[in-house]
DRENDO-1510 file (C-alpha; in Angstrom, 1 decimal, always signed):
<recs>
REC; n; res; u; v; w
REC; 1; MET; +2.2; -24.3; +25.9 .
REC; 2; THR; -1.2; -23.4; +27.2 .
REC; 3; THR; -4.3; -22.8; +25.5 .
REC; 4; THR; -7.3; -20.3; +26.5 .
REC; 5; PRO; -10.3; -19.1; +24.8 .
REC; 6; LEU; -10.3; -15.8; +23.1 .
REC; 7; ALA; -13.2; -13.5; +22.0 .
REC; 8; LEU; -15.4; -14.2; +18.6 .
REC; 9; GLY; -14.9; -17.8; +19.4 .
REC; 10; PHE; -11.1; -18.1; +18.6 .
REC; 11; THR; -8.3; -20.0; +20.8 .
REC; 12; ARG; -5.1; -18.4; +21.4 .
REC; 13; THR; -1.9; -20.4; +22.5 .
REC; 14; ARG; +0.6; -19.0; +24.9 .
REC; 15; PRO; +4.3; -19.5; +24.2 .
REC; 16; GLY; +6.0; -21.6; +26.8 .
REC; 17; PRO; +9.6; -21.7; +27.9 .
REC; 18; GLY; +12.0; -21.8; +25.1 .
REC; 19; SER; +9.7; -20.5; +22.4 .
REC; 20; ARG; +10.6; -16.9; +22.6 .
REC; 21; ASN; +13.0; -16.7; +19.6 .
REC; 22; GLY; +11.6; -15.2; +16.1 .
REC; 23; THR; +11.0; -18.4; +14.6 .
REC; 24; SER; +9.4; -20.2; +17.1 .
REC; 25; THR; +7.0; -17.5; +18.2 .
REC; 26; TYR; +6.1; -16.8; +14.8 .
REC; 27; SER; +5.2; -20.5; +13.8 .
REC; 28; ALA; +3.1; -20.6; +17.0 .
REC; 29; LEU; +1.3; -17.8; +15.9 .
REC; 30; LEU; +0.7; -19.1; +12.5 .
REC; 31; ALA; -0.7; -22.3; +14.0 .
REC; 32; GLN; -3.2; -20.1; +16.0 .
REC; 33; VAL; -4.2; -18.5; +12.4 .
REC; 34; LYS; -4.3; -21.6; +10.6 .
REC; 35; GLU; -6.3; -23.2; +13.6 .
REC; 36; ASN; -9.0; -20.4; +13.3 .
REC; 37; GLY; -9.5; -20.8; +9.7 .
REC; 38; LEU; -8.1; -17.1; +8.9 .
REC; 39; LEU; -6.1; -17.9; +6.0 .
REC; 40; ARG; -9.0; -19.7; +4.1 .
REC; 41; ARG; -10.1; -18.0; +0.9 .
REC; 42; ARG; -13.2; -15.8; +1.1 .
REC; 43; THR; -14.0; -15.7; -2.7 .
REC; 44; GLY; -17.5; -14.7; -2.2 .
REC; 45; PHE; -16.3; -11.3; -0.3 .
REC; 46; TYR; -14.1; -10.6; -3.3 .
REC; 47; TRP; -16.7; -11.3; -6.1 .
REC; 48; SER; -19.3; -9.1; -4.2 .
REC; 49; LEU; -16.8; -6.4; -3.9 .
REC; 50; PHE; -15.9; -6.8; -7.4 .
REC; 51; GLY; -19.5; -6.9; -8.6 .
REC; 52; SER; -20.0; -3.7; -6.4 .
REC; 53; LEU; -16.9; -1.8; -7.9 .
REC; 54; VAL; -18.2; -2.7; -11.3 .
REC; 55; ALA; -21.6; -1.2; -10.8 .
REC; 56; GLY; -20.2; +1.7; -9.3 .
REC; 57; LEU; -17.8; +2.1; -12.4 .
REC; 58; ALA; -20.8; +1.8; -14.8 .
REC; 59; LEU; -22.8; +4.2; -12.9 .
REC; 60; ALA; -20.1; +7.2; -13.0 .
REC; 61; TRP; -20.0; +6.4; -16.9 .
REC; 62; VAL; -23.8; +6.8; -16.9 .
REC; 63; ALA; -23.4; +10.0; -15.0 .
REC; 64; PHE; -20.8; +11.2; -17.4 .
REC; 65; ALA; -23.1; +10.7; -20.6 .
REC; 66; PHE; -26.0; +12.3; -18.6 .
REC; 67; LEU; -24.1; +15.5; -17.7 .
REC; 68; GLY; -23.0; +16.2; -20.8 .
REC; 69; ASP; -21.0; +19.5; -21.1 .
REC; 70; SER; -21.3; +20.5; -17.5 .
REC; 71; TRP; -18.5; +21.3; -14.9 .
REC; 72; PHE; -20.6; +18.8; -12.6 .
REC; 73; GLN; -18.3; +16.3; -14.5 .
REC; 74; LEU; -15.7; +16.9; -12.1 .
REC; 75; ILE; -17.8; +15.2; -9.5 .
REC; 76; VAL; -17.6; +12.3; -11.8 .
REC; 77; ALA; -14.1; +12.7; -12.2 .
REC; 78; GLY; -13.6; +12.5; -8.5 .
REC; 79; ALA; -15.6; +9.3; -8.0 .
REC; 80; LEU; -13.5; +7.6; -10.8 .
REC; 81; GLY; -10.7; +8.4; -8.8 .
REC; 82; VAL; -12.0; +6.8; -5.5 .
REC; 83; ILE; -13.2; +3.6; -7.9 .
REC; 84; PHE; -9.9; +3.2; -9.4 .
REC; 85; THR; -8.3; +3.1; -6.0 .
REC; 86; GLN; -10.7; +0.4; -5.0 .
REC; 87; PHE; -9.6; -1.6; -8.0 .
REC; 88; ALA; -6.1; -1.2; -7.2 .
REC; 89; PHE; -6.5; -2.4; -3.9 .
REC; 90; LEU; -8.2; -5.6; -5.4 .
REC; 91; SER; -5.1; -5.9; -7.5 .
REC; 92; HIS; -2.9; -5.7; -4.6 .
REC; 93; GLU; -4.8; -8.4; -2.9 .
REC; 94; ALA; -4.8; -10.7; -5.8 .
REC; 95; ALA; -1.2; -10.3; -6.1 .
REC; 96; HIS; -0.8; -11.4; -2.5 .
REC; 97; ARG; -2.7; -14.6; -3.5 .
REC; 98; GLN; -5.6; -13.6; -1.2 .
REC; 99; VAL; -8.7; -13.7; -3.8 .
REC; 100; PHE; -8.2; -17.3; -5.4 .
REC; 101; ALA; -6.6; -20.4; -4.4 .
REC; 102; SER; -5.0; -20.7; -8.1 .
REC; 103; GLN; -1.6; -18.4; -8.5 .
REC; 104; LYS; -2.6; -18.2; -12.3 .
REC; 105; TRP; -6.0; -16.8; -11.5 .
REC; 106; ASN; -4.6; -14.4; -9.1 .
REC; 107; ASP; -2.3; -13.2; -11.7 .
REC; 108; HIS; -4.7; -12.9; -14.2 .
REC; 109; ALA; -6.9; -10.7; -11.8 .
REC; 110; GLY; -4.2; -8.7; -10.5 .
REC; 111; ARG; -3.0; -7.7; -14.1 .
REC; 112; TRP; -6.4; -7.1; -15.7 .
REC; 113; LEU; -7.5; -4.9; -12.5 .
REC; 114; GLY; -4.1; -3.1; -12.1 .
REC; 115; THR; -3.3; -2.7; -15.7 .
REC; 116; PHE; -6.4; -2.5; -17.5 .
REC; 117; LEU; -8.9; -0.9; -15.3 .
REC; 118; VAL; -6.4; +1.3; -13.1 .
REC; 119; GLY; -3.3; +1.8; -15.6 .
REC; 120; LEU; -0.5; +0.4; -13.3 .
REC; 121; SER; +2.2; -2.2; -14.4 .
REC; 122; TYR; +1.5; -5.3; -12.4 .
REC; 123; SER; +4.8; -6.8; -13.1 .
REC; 124; TRP; +6.9; -3.6; -11.9 .
REC; 125; TRP; +4.4; -2.9; -8.9 .
REC; 126; MET; +4.9; -7.0; -8.1 .
REC; 127; ASN; +8.8; -6.6; -7.9 .
REC; 128; LYS; +8.8; -3.3; -6.0 .
REC; 129; HIS; +6.3; -4.8; -3.6 .
REC; 130; THR; +7.7; -8.0; -2.9 .
REC; 131; ARG; +11.1; -6.3; -2.0 .
REC; 132; HIS; +9.2; -4.1; +0.5 .
REC; 133; HIS; +7.6; -7.0; +2.1 .
REC; 134; GLY; +10.9; -8.8; +2.4 .
REC; 135; ASN; +12.5; -6.0; +4.0 .
REC; 136; PRO; +10.2; -3.1; +5.4 .
REC; 137; ASN; +11.9; +0.0; +6.5 .
REC; 138; THR; +15.2; -1.5; +5.8 .
REC; 139; VAL; +17.9; +0.9; +4.4 .
REC; 140; GLY; +19.0; -0.1; +1.2 .
REC; 141; LYS; +16.7; -3.0; +0.7 .
REC; 142; ASP; +13.1; -1.3; +1.0 .
REC; 143; PRO; +12.2; +0.5; -2.1 .
REC; 144; ASP; +9.6; +2.3; -0.5 .
REC; 145; ILE; +12.4; +4.2; +1.6 .
REC; 146; ALA; +14.6; +4.9; -1.2 .
REC; 147; SER; +15.5; +8.4; -1.9 .
REC; 148; GLY; +13.7; +10.2; -4.5 .
REC; 149; VAL; +11.7; +13.6; -4.4 .
REC; 150; LEU; +11.1; +12.6; -0.7 .
REC; 151; ARG; +13.9; +11.8; +1.3 .
REC; 152; PHE; +13.1; +9.0; +4.4 .
REC; 153; THR; +16.2; +8.5; +6.1 .
REC; 154; PRO; +18.5; +11.2; +7.8 .
REC; 155; GLU; +21.6; +10.0; +5.6 .
REC; 156; ASP; +19.7; +10.4; +2.2 .
REC; 157; ALA; +18.5; +14.0; +3.6 .
REC; 158; ALA; +22.0; +15.1; +4.2 .
REC; 159; ASN; +23.1; +14.0; +0.6 .
REC; 160; ALA; +20.3; +15.6; -0.9 .
REC; 161; PRO; +21.7; +18.0; -3.9 .
REC; 162; ARG; +22.2; +21.6; -2.3 .
REC; 163; GLY; +19.3; +23.3; -4.4 .
REC; 164; LEU; +16.9; +20.8; -2.6 .
REC; 165; HIS; +18.0; +21.4; +0.7 .
REC; 166; SER; +15.1; +23.9; +1.4 .
REC; 167; PHE; +12.6; +21.6; -0.2 .
REC; 168; THR; +13.6; +18.5; +1.6 .
REC; 169; GLY; +13.7; +20.5; +5.1 .
REC; 170; HIS; +9.8; +21.3; +4.7 .
REC; 171; GLN; +9.2; +17.9; +2.9 .
REC; 172; GLY; +6.7; +17.0; +5.6 .
REC; 173; TRP; +4.4; +20.0; +4.9 .
REC; 174; LEU; +4.8; +19.2; +1.2 .
REC; 175; PHE; +4.2; +15.4; +1.4 .
REC; 176; PHE; +0.2; +15.8; +0.9 .
REC; 177; PRO; +0.1; +18.5; -1.9 .
REC; 178; LEU; +2.7; +16.1; -3.7 .
REC; 179; LEU; +0.4; +13.2; -3.6 .
REC; 180; THR; -1.9; +15.0; -6.1 .
REC; 181; LEU; +0.9; +13.9; -8.4 .
REC; 182; GLU; +1.3; +10.5; -7.4 .
REC; 183; GLY; -1.5; +9.2; -9.7 .
REC; 184; LEU; +0.5; +10.4; -12.7 .
REC; 185; ASN; +3.7; +8.9; -11.1 .
REC; 186; LEU; +2.4; +5.7; -11.0 .
REC; 187; HIS; +1.3; +5.9; -14.7 .
REC; 188; TRP; +4.4; +6.9; -15.7 .
REC; 189; ASN; +6.4; +4.3; -13.9 .
REC; 190; ALA; +4.0; +1.7; -15.8 .
REC; 191; ALA; +4.7; +3.0; -19.0 .
REC; 192; ARG; +8.8; +3.2; -18.4 .
REC; 193; ALA; +8.9; -0.4; -17.0 .
REC; 194; ILE; +6.9; -1.6; -20.2 .
REC; 195; ALA; +9.0; +0.5; -22.3 .
REC; 196; VAL; +12.6; -0.7; -20.9 .
REC; 197; GLY; +12.3; -4.1; -22.1 .
REC; 198; ALA; +12.6; -7.3; -20.0 .
REC; 199; SER; +15.5; -10.0; -19.4 .
REC; 200; THR; +13.8; -13.3; -19.9 .
REC; 201; LYS; +11.5; -14.6; -22.5 .
REC; 202; ALA; +8.6; -15.1; -19.9 .
REC; 203; ASP; +9.2; -11.3; -18.7 .
REC; 204; ARG; +8.9; -10.1; -22.4 .
REC; 205; ARG; +5.5; -12.0; -22.9 .
REC; 206; GLY; +4.4; -10.8; -19.6 .
REC; 207; ARG; +5.4; -7.1; -20.5 .
REC; 208; THR; +3.7; -7.3; -24.1 .
REC; 209; VAL; +0.5; -8.4; -22.6 .
REC; 210; GLU; +0.7; -5.6; -20.1 .
REC; 211; GLY; +1.8; -3.2; -22.9 .
REC; 212; THR; -1.3; -4.0; -25.0 .
REC; 213; LEU; -3.6; -3.6; -22.0 .
REC; 214; LEU; -2.1; -0.2; -21.0 .
REC; 215; VAL; -2.3; +1.1; -24.7 .
REC; 216; ALA; -6.1; -0.2; -24.5 .
REC; 217; ARG; -6.8; +1.2; -21.2 .
REC; 218; PHE; -5.6; +5.0; -21.9 .
REC; 219; GLY; -6.5; +4.7; -25.3 .
REC; 220; ILE; -10.2; +4.2; -24.6 .
REC; 221; TYR; -10.3; +6.3; -21.6 .
REC; 222; LEU; -8.8; +9.1; -23.0 .
REC; 223; THR; -10.7; +9.2; -26.3 .
REC; 224; VAL; -14.0; +9.2; -24.3 .
REC; 225; VAL; -13.0; +11.9; -21.9 .
REC; 226; PHE; -11.5; +14.3; -24.8 .
REC; 227; TRP; -14.2; +13.0; -27.7 .
REC; 228; PHE; -17.1; +14.1; -25.2 .
REC; 229; LEU; -16.0; +17.0; -23.0 .
REC; 230; PRO; -14.3; +20.5; -24.1 .
REC; 231; PHE; -10.6; +20.4; -24.3 .
REC; 232; GLY; -10.2; +22.5; -20.9 .
REC; 233; MET; -13.0; +20.6; -19.2 .
REC; 234; ALA; -11.4; +17.3; -20.4 .
REC; 235; CYS; -8.0; +18.6; -18.7 .
REC; 236; ALA; -9.6; +19.5; -15.9 .
REC; 237; PHE; -11.5; +16.0; -15.2 .
REC; 238; LEU; -8.3; +14.2; -15.8 .
REC; 239; GLY; -6.5; +16.6; -13.4 .
REC; 240; VAL; -9.6; +16.0; -10.5 .
REC; 241; GLN; -9.3; +12.1; -11.0 .
REC; 242; LEU; -5.4; +11.8; -10.9 .
REC; 243; ALA; -5.4; +14.0; -8.0 .
REC; 244; VAL; -8.1; +12.2; -6.2 .
REC; 245; PHE; -6.7; +8.6; -7.2 .
REC; 246; GLY; -3.0; +9.8; -6.3 .
REC; 247; VAL; -3.9; +11.0; -2.5 .
REC; 248; MET; -6.0; +8.1; -1.9 .
REC; 249; MET; -3.4; +5.8; -3.1 .
REC; 250; GLY; -0.5; +7.6; -0.9 .
REC; 251; ALA; -2.7; +8.3; +2.0 .
REC; 252; SER; -3.4; +4.7; +2.2 .
REC; 253; PHE; +0.1; +3.4; +2.1 .
REC; 254; ALA; +2.0; +6.1; +3.9 .
REC; 255; PRO; +0.7; +5.8; +7.5 .
REC; 256; ASN; +1.5; +2.0; +7.6 .
REC; 257; HIS; +5.3; +2.4; +7.8 .
REC; 258; LYS; +6.4; +6.1; +7.8 .
REC; 259; GLY; +7.9; +7.4; +11.0 .
REC; 260; MET; +8.1; +3.6; +12.2 .
REC; 261; PRO; +11.6; +2.4; +13.2 .
REC; 262; THR; +14.0; +2.0; +10.3 .
REC; 263; ILE; +16.5; -1.3; +10.1 .
REC; 264; ALA; +20.1; -1.0; +9.6 .
REC; 265; HIS; +21.1; -2.5; +6.0 .
REC; 266; ASP; +23.2; -5.4; +7.6 .
REC; 267; ALA; +21.3; -5.8; +11.0 .
REC; 268; LYS; +20.1; -9.5; +11.9 .
REC; 269; VAL; +16.3; -9.1; +12.7 .
REC; 270; ASP; +14.1; -12.0; +12.9 .
REC; 271; PHE; +10.8; -12.2; +10.6 .
REC; 272; PHE; +8.2; -11.7; +13.5 .
REC; 273; SER; +10.0; -8.5; +15.1 .
REC; 274; ARG; +11.0; -7.0; +11.5 .
REC; 275; GLN; +7.3; -7.3; +10.5 .
REC; 276; VAL; +5.6; -6.0; +13.5 .
REC; 277; ARG; +8.3; -3.3; +14.7 .
REC; 278; THR; +8.3; -1.6; +11.6 .
REC; 279; SER; +4.4; -1.5; +10.7 .
REC; 280; ARG; +1.6; +0.5; +12.1 .
REC; 281; ASN; -2.0; -0.2; +12.4 .
REC; 282; ILE; -5.0; +2.3; +11.7 .
REC; 283; ARG; -7.8; +2.2; +14.4 .
REC; 284; GLY; -11.5; +2.8; +13.0 .
REC; 285; GLY; -14.6; +1.3; +11.7 .
REC; 286; TRP; -15.4; -0.3; +8.6 .
REC; 287; TRP; -15.3; +3.0; +6.5 .
REC; 288; VAL; -11.3; +2.9; +7.2 .
REC; 289; SER; -10.8; -0.4; +6.2 .
REC; 290; PHE; -12.9; +0.4; +3.1 .
REC; 291; LEU; -10.8; +3.8; +2.7 .
REC; 292; MET; -7.5; +1.8; +3.0 .
REC; 293; GLY; -8.4; -1.4; +1.4 .
REC; 294; GLY; -7.8; -3.4; +4.5 .
REC; 295; LEU; -4.2; -2.2; +4.9 .
REC; 296; ASN; -5.2; -0.7; +8.2 .
REC; 297; TYR; -4.2; -3.9; +9.4 .
REC; 298; GLN; -0.8; -3.5; +8.2 .
REC; 299; VAL; +0.6; -5.5; +11.2 .
REC; 300; GLU; -1.3; -8.7; +10.2 .
REC; 301; HIS; -1.1; -8.0; +6.4 .
REC; 302; HIS; +2.9; -8.1; +6.7 .
REC; 303; LEU; +2.8; -11.2; +8.9 .
REC; 304; PHE; +0.2; -13.2; +6.5 .
REC; 305; PRO; +0.5; -11.4; +3.2 .
REC; 306; SER; -2.0; -14.1; +1.6 .
REC; 307; MET; -4.8; -13.4; +4.6 .
REC; 308; PRO; -7.9; -12.5; +2.9 .
REC; 309; ARG; -8.9; -8.9; +3.6 .
REC; 310; PRO; -12.0; -10.1; +6.1 .
REC; 311; ALA; -9.9; -12.2; +8.3 .
REC; 312; LEU; -7.3; -9.3; +9.2 .
REC; 313; LYS; -9.6; -7.7; +11.7 .
REC; 314; GLN; -9.9; -11.2; +13.6 .
REC; 315; ALA; -6.2; -11.9; +13.2 .
REC; 316; ARG; -5.6; -8.5; +15.1 .
REC; 317; LEU; -7.2; -10.2; +18.2 .
REC; 318; LEU; -4.5; -13.1; +18.2 .
REC; 319; VAL; -1.4; -11.0; +17.0 .
REC; 320; ARG; -2.2; -8.2; +19.7 .
REC; 321; ASP; -2.5; -10.9; +22.3 .
REC; 322; HIS; +0.8; -12.4; +21.2 .
REC; 323; CYS; +2.5; -9.3; +21.1 .
REC; 324; ASP; +1.5; -8.8; +24.8 .
REC; 325; THR; +2.6; -12.0; +25.7 .
REC; 326; LEU; +6.1; -11.6; +24.3 .
REC; 327; ASP; +6.3; -7.9; +25.3 .
REC; 328; VAL; +6.9; -6.7; +21.6 .
REC; 329; PRO; +5.4; -3.1; +20.8 .
REC; 330; TYR; +2.3; -3.3; +18.7 .
REC; 331; THR; +1.7; +0.1; +17.2 .
REC; 332; GLU; -1.7; +1.5; +16.5 .
REC; 333; THR; -3.2; +4.9; +16.2 .
REC; 334; THR; -6.2; +7.0; +14.6 .
REC; 335; LEU; -5.9; +7.8; +10.7 .
REC; 336; LEU; -5.5; +11.5; +11.5 .
REC; 337; ARG; -2.7; +11.0; +14.0 .
REC; 338; SER; -0.9; +8.7; +11.9 .
REC; 339; TYR; -1.0; +11.6; +9.0 .
REC; 340; GLY; +0.4; +13.9; +11.6 .
REC; 341; ILE; +3.1; +11.6; +12.6 .
REC; 342; VAL; +4.4; +11.0; +8.9 .
REC; 343; VAL; +4.4; +14.8; +8.5 .
REC; 344; ARG; +6.3; +15.4; +11.7 .
REC; 345; TYR; +8.6; +12.7; +10.6 .
REC; 346; LEU; +9.6; +13.7; +7.1 .
REC; 347; ASN; +10.3; +17.2; +8.7 .
REC; 348; ARG; +12.7; +15.6; +11.1 .
REC; 349; VAL; +14.3; +13.9; +8.5 .
REC; 350; GLY; +14.5; +17.0; +6.3 .
REC; 351; LEU; +16.5; +18.7; +9.1 .
REC; 352; ALA; +19.6; +16.6; +7.9 .
REC; 353; ALA; +19.5; +18.2; +4.5 .
REC; 354; ARG; +20.3; +21.6; +6.4 .
REC; 355; ASP; +22.4; +20.1; +9.2 .
REC; 356; PRO; +23.6; +16.4; +9.2 .
REC; 357; PHE; +23.9; +16.6; +13.0 .
REC; 358; ALA; +20.4; +18.1; +13.7 .
REC; 359; CYS; +18.2; +14.9; +13.6 .
REC; 360; PRO; +18.9; +12.8; +16.9 .
REC; 361; MET; +15.3; +11.9; +17.2 .
REC; 362; VAL; +15.1; +10.2; +14.1 .
REC; 363; ALA; +18.4; +8.3; +14.9 .
REC; 364; GLU; +16.5; +6.9; +17.9 .
REC; 365; LEU; +14.1; +5.1; +15.6 .
REC; 366; ARG; +16.8; +3.0; +14.1 .
REC; 367; ILE; +16.9; -1.0; +14.8 .
REC; 368; HIS; +20.7; -2.0; +14.8 .
</recs>
């Protein structure tokens, strides 16, 4: 192997002969990441971010109290949607062990942030997201492409109920309007996950805690909104807050994998290729990183799930260089272009609902 300087004071190691298989190439990349200290905890960053969000939340509620019975409250509702989304990102990072060295502290932070402040089920999300990370875009294994209201594979689209064919055929255009309901859907999944019970004593204890936090969260939140605002205004307030929250959550996660190659259920793909080929990065400045909670560096996040947010930008240099050396596609585009890709992909998939043989372009995006 040969080592050469890289920008920003990093070093890179070019894989030598015999090191091009998936395991060894990832091991070499991981060694570079560790050598450059990119897996080191950045607790100062996360405490600062948490403090800023708490201050923003407090300011929003001060504005709520000051405005009183005014339709300007809808601005506060939109701001709360943004703030809740940012707290959800923090919960996501704690779940990935990015914040603290202690697993216990990460779990506590993830549960309190995600369940009490945002209104999500931490355990339900952990189960779902862990399966996604292990098998991104893998048919029958990744819950994020499982069939539901939307169909993400031609096979699922072709098997959609006849009454949904027209809807599925235009699902790309309907994707973003549907995201206005995603916040409500996430809250519903949280309540349902807690209500169905758990199989083990530890699960039951965890869900009891989550249930208590969830009831307290909605009890306090809904009481404040409906106590201080007229009923119609309170409903509009909740509608705006949920819509902003749902759109921001969906618009942050959708660009990362939708429209990227899917992997057949029984395909044998090494870890490095599986994570890189199915993930898409989003270019942009600091505002994109803030808007997406660091998920704009999706390739790096999937390769190194415990890497803290500030290090992802730096890791991108190493990963891109590594992919160039191995001739592995590294996908990156702008935020608006990624949304266009998602819409077109969903519409092409939806063609299978009308004609199972009318979607050859999607078939090309399948890894066997």
